[in-house]
C-alpha angles and dihedrals in degrees: 000000000000122000121214137154110257122182088343098312131101102240139175115238120221121178146153134172095301110026135041115187136177117210118193123231089218111065097351092254119169118222153151093039122177119202111198111172082136103040089199092057109035117182122220105174105160128105125235116194114246097230095075106132094012120128134258095034118232116284093225108077098219092057097057094078097018112163147110119346128343139166120248127206107194097017117215140024127351112283139181114214122174090346098305120113120224113197123224110291090355140258089302091067099038111035135070121279123211126222117245094207096182088057097043125088143051125322112177110305093350133084116194133191107199120188134162142202140183110234117211101191104058095017121234146082124282123195114197117200119186114189134192119194118200111256096014116107091211144098112229107206129189131170117197112205121197134169097022125138107185146101104230146153112252141168151109127304106204111179127191130201114246124216121189087211093053106033119190123236107216120207134161140190112279112304130213089214140316131229137193118235125266112259146146122303092240120076091226133054141131094013093306132110120202129190106189125087108252122246095006125146123222134173101217137034089228090068120039124158120253138199094246120091091206092051103039097176139011137199110257094176090082121066140220093042137128094046115213093032138097118198139169127207136152139220125207114213124215114247110246115240089223093062092241122141126272116236144208122201137188117191125190109197091187094048091040100228143115123214122190147171131204127201144165103251095207085067105032103026100168135060111205115204112207105189110192115181111160089300103127119074105175121097129316093011094058094173093291108106130102113176140125127220115211096186120184106203153136107240148090098282105284094314095118139233098309094058096034094058093049124079104274142168094278099044089051087059091049099260111133114235099183137034118219115234121192129191093234095052126067111214128197126198113199128194140172128204128175145161135203139170118267132216123255112283097023103134107163146354116258100168144002125217117200118213134162103309093334140088123203117203117202130198124220086256093055100257114140141208114201114203128185107229133150095223092168082075086082088064099049106281120134116253090222 
């Protein structure tokens, strides 16, 4: 596995015929990623923060390498529980990873990067395996957790770049309901402006309550939108009776691509949307960031460990906000992300049909994008 400096961070490079990805040593963050199922139309959807290489580096550790997708344990804001401090998004997103050379390389059709780290808070070992399979425009991602004795929120923090000239249309598999994050009564605080009404329930991303009496709701399925604001909300997908994955999709009609994630909703029941549109003015944000987090997690919004382990507005509705990790049981969290070009006129994903080693995404107009992906990987099968 080659090491190179990418956007200011030493990174491992993993690639095959359809995907090329950089993974930072610090935080294990994946980006840039180029999906090239059609070499003439490569797709590079992930966000890389603009302060890479600037001095001084950000004070908050997770912001130093901030980019793409990364695994968080615990997921969410900094917390102190029983006298122990848990940094924002955890050691897994803020400390150095170490290459496992004898488990990295190519086996048959699959290329794998394996790295590990010892987490201090909470204490345990994490092994990250990122696999690419020839012909599949996807990243297969697994985190093996051993030695932990904690109840904690965890999950993935996938973050896409946002372009006003190529807006994203966000859709998901059917949801039970959605809710905006809890927050202060005032729309401004700590250098940030927010537009959505805190702790408010909704049934569709296309109609979410705002703070403004003259604009009672807003369409959060299109991004970027609401320039000058940053907001967090979440949706909770229904569990398919067939035992198939749930999905999140972002389509750019203008840039002609589809990004998607697939997950097991019994493990990661929540998708947190972090909508950052020039709404943060404290360093290092400085009012210059446009990105959207489509974060598949088990947690209480992005509130952190302390509020996720307590009874809260989601756990009262039957939505788990922590996963119990025990020292005597190894736990593996699997996840899939991918991207592909779309045909002319494909504007959004209305449904996804799961077939043998494929997913067919359909638009409301009936156009389709057929993506090779071994989605059974989410439920324990080998990507090879």
